C-alpha positions, -999 to +999 in steps of 0.1 A: +000-002-002+010+036-006+021+059+017-009+080+026-033+057+011-061+033+028-077+003+021-111+005+005-138-020-009-155-005-042-189-009-051-183-040-069-167-054-040-129-052-049-105-041-025-084-012-034-067+018-016-075+055-024-056+090-011-091+103+005-124+087+012-151+111+018-150+112+055-113+120+051-125+152+031-155+160+051-129+159+080-107+184+060-134+211+054-123+243+066-089+235+074-073+233+042-080+234+003-078+201-017-068+206-054-089+191-083-088+187-120-105+167-149-083+149-171-093+140-208-067+112-209-052+081-198-018+102-196-036+139-178-050+113-154-016+094-145+006+126-146-018+143-119-016+113-097+021+114-098+021+152-093-001+150-064-034+162-072-056+152-046-092+146-061-100+142-097-135+144-118-138+125-151-162+125-177-183+091-179-198+081-211-215+052-204-214+044-240-177+040-241-170+026-204-138+013-211-128+048-214-138+056-175-122+024-164-089+029-181-088+065-169-097+048-134-064+026-137-041+054-150-048+070-115-058+042-095-048+058-059-067+093-065-103+100-053-123+101-084-158+114-094-178+108-125-190+135-138-225+115-153-243+128-185-279+145-186-292+124-215-285+090-201-311+094-171-344+104-177-360+088-147-349+079-111-342+047-118-321+056-150-300+078-124-298+050-101-286+024-126-262+051-143-248+060-107-240+024-096-228+012-128-202+044-120-193+033-090-185-002-103-161+013-127-143+025-098-157+059-092-157+074-056-184+095-061-207+110-088-221+143-106-244+156-132-248+193-132-280+195-147-299+167-127-329+177-104-339+174-069-353+142-069-325+124-094-298+133-068-322+126-036-327+091-053-293+086-058-278+103-025-305+079-004-291+047-022-259+051-003-241+067-037-219+096-022-234+123-047-224+159-055-249+187-067-237+220-090-246+253-085-239+286-098-231+286-138-243+256-148-233+254-187-261+233-196-287+252-176-272+289-188-305+296-202-318+304-169-290+326-156-285+347-189-257+329-204-220+324-197-214+350-172-212+351-129-241+339-109-244+357-078-242+391-082-275+402-075-293+401-039-319+376-057-294+353-073-272+354-042-299+343-018-307+316-043-274+300-041-280+297-004-314+281-008-301+257-033-274+247-007-297+239+017-318+219-007-286+199-016-278+194+020-315+184+030-313+160+000-284+139+010-256+154-012-222+154+003-206+176-017-213+206-043-194+219-074-197+263-075-188+272-106-182+314-114-199+330-083-186+361-073-155+349-044-167+369-014-202+356-018-185+322-018-165+334+016-200+337+031-218+303+017-188+276+020-184+281+061-222+279+060-228+248+043-218+210+057-213+201+020-180+202+007-178+231-016-156+227-048-145+260-062-144+267-101-139+303-108-159+309-073-124+316-051-119+297-020-135+266-017-130+234+000-116+222-027-101+241-057-110+231-091-094+237-125-100+218-158-068+200-172-070+216-206-064+250-186-037+246-165-020+226-194-024+254-221-036+224-238-058+244-268-056+278-287-077+294-264-095+319-257-093+303-216-116+310-191-104+341-170-110+322-138-077+300-151-046+302-151-021+284-176+009+266-163+021+249-194+018+259-231+012+222-245-006+236-275+025+256-290+041+223-285+018+201-303+019+225-331+058+222-332+051+186-329+031+189-362+050+211-381+077+186-374+055+158-390+046+175-417+087+184-422+098+147-419+069+137-442+082+165-469+117+154-465+105+118-465+088+128-506+121+144-516+142+114-507+122+094-528+118+115-557+151+119-560+160+087-556+177+087-518+154+065-504+158+033-501+194+034-498+218+003-493+216+005-453+176-001-456+178-031-477+186-063-485+206-082-512+204-116-520+237-134-528+251-130-564+246-169-574+212-163-564+210-133-585+225-150-612+204-179-611+174-159-613+184-139-645+191-170-663+159-187-650+135-153-663+155-155-693+150-192-699+111-184-692+110-158-715+125-178-743+095-204-740+066-178-743 
């Protein structure tokens, strides 16, 4: 067992080890911030765990469970929440089945930002660690005026508090709080038993940034709340240009009769060559 990990049993009945359990994270509320990211590949998940990122979210596609399974295997000891797609659950039964399937793949918690109260309550009451999502919920952004901060009006700020209390009452253990004013978060987070995961919302119990933002993995523009700690996009552009240049040089060598050359080919013995020449000549004379 790795240092600072503990043995757990998954929903599927397998023994494993994790850096944190739900109880561990709850015990740290208000004491120190943990870190979280959402990797989109096995390589990113492995790098996050190796670096010491304490919690992970991954986007779970129930139609491609092998992807989630591979990312889980790449970061086997890190507390991991599976973000579930809205379209896959059209009833409480669907929500429960989807959640249990995710837990059997190795999820430590589940979250679906667009689920209503009944779905979250059903899953939480089934004993599955379940998270809510408030503030800017991208797929519900039509209700809050598009992609902008939520909670800058008195009515919105009060609703954020009310939404947190609803999540508490229905059994959620954590909540993702996305793009709300940091001074509103400073009031809300200490007044809830939920673990607050801050995405662009100031200081919470967990600080959350997408891996693609941390790594500078896209052309941009990047969200205002993010910071780039690398420029993988530029490296990928250089890598692509290196590929193009290599292909061009290969084409040129072929056209200039510089490839293939002796060191990369195989030659038969001279007696084999002579015998084949005689044979082909003989066969031609028969035609």
